[in-house]
C-alpha positions, 0 to 999 in steps of 0.5 A, spaced: 836 865 356 832 861 361 830 854 360 823 853 362 821 846 364 814 843 367 813 838 373 807 836 376 807 838 384 806 830 386 813 829 383 819 829 387 823 836 388 830 835 384 836 840 385 836 841 377 829 844 378 832 851 379 827 856 380 820 853 382 814 856 380 807 854 382 802 856 376 795 854 379 790 859 382 788 854 387 793 851 392 794 843 390 791 838 395 795 834 400 801 838 399 804 842 404 808 849 402 815 845 405 814 839 401 813 843 394 819 847 395 816 853 391 820 859 390 814 863 387 806 862 387 804 865 381 797 864 381 795 871 377 798 868 371 794 862 372 787 861 368 781 865 371 777 861 375 771 862 370 775 859 364 778 853 369 771 851 371 768 852 364 774 847 362 773 842 367 765 842 368 763 844 361 762 840 354 762 847 351 770 848 353 774 843 350 781 843 350 782 847 343 777 852 346 781 853 353 787 853 349 785 859 345 782 863 351 787 862 356 792 865 351 788 871 350 788 872 358 795 871 358 796 877 352 791 881 356 794 880 363 799 885 366 801 880 371 805 876 365 810 882 364 811 882 372 812 874 371 817 875 366 821 880 370 822 875 376 824 869 372 828 872 366 835 872 370 834 865 372 837 859 369 832 854 369 825 855 371 820 849 373 813 851 372 809 846 377 802 844 376 797 840 379 793 837 373 793 830 372 794 831 364 801 832 362 799 833 355 793 838 355 794 843 361 795 850 362 802 850 364 804 847 357 800 853 354 804 858 359 811 854 357 809 855 350 807 862 351 813 865 354 817 861 349 814 865 344 815 872 347 
């Protein structure tokens, strides 16, 4: 079974990270491709632009609403199955994200979603 870990893009790469996947739709500011040590950029499973902007720019989309809407997007996305196929044989997968919030972020939702499949 694949172990799914989380890490901010600004934390240093470690060999124990295993297969590293950037799960943001936008490339993180100030980070080069070389310094990220990214094996895959899975932007197609990141929250939609509309949902991301709504969460960050509107009071109408608090964390609990964002969480539910992002899960709905994941459930409808054909990219999720493709992503699962790409990581299923990896021992350790680290989902890399840029959010400053380590408790309420889309990578955490994605980690739980994959775990519950």
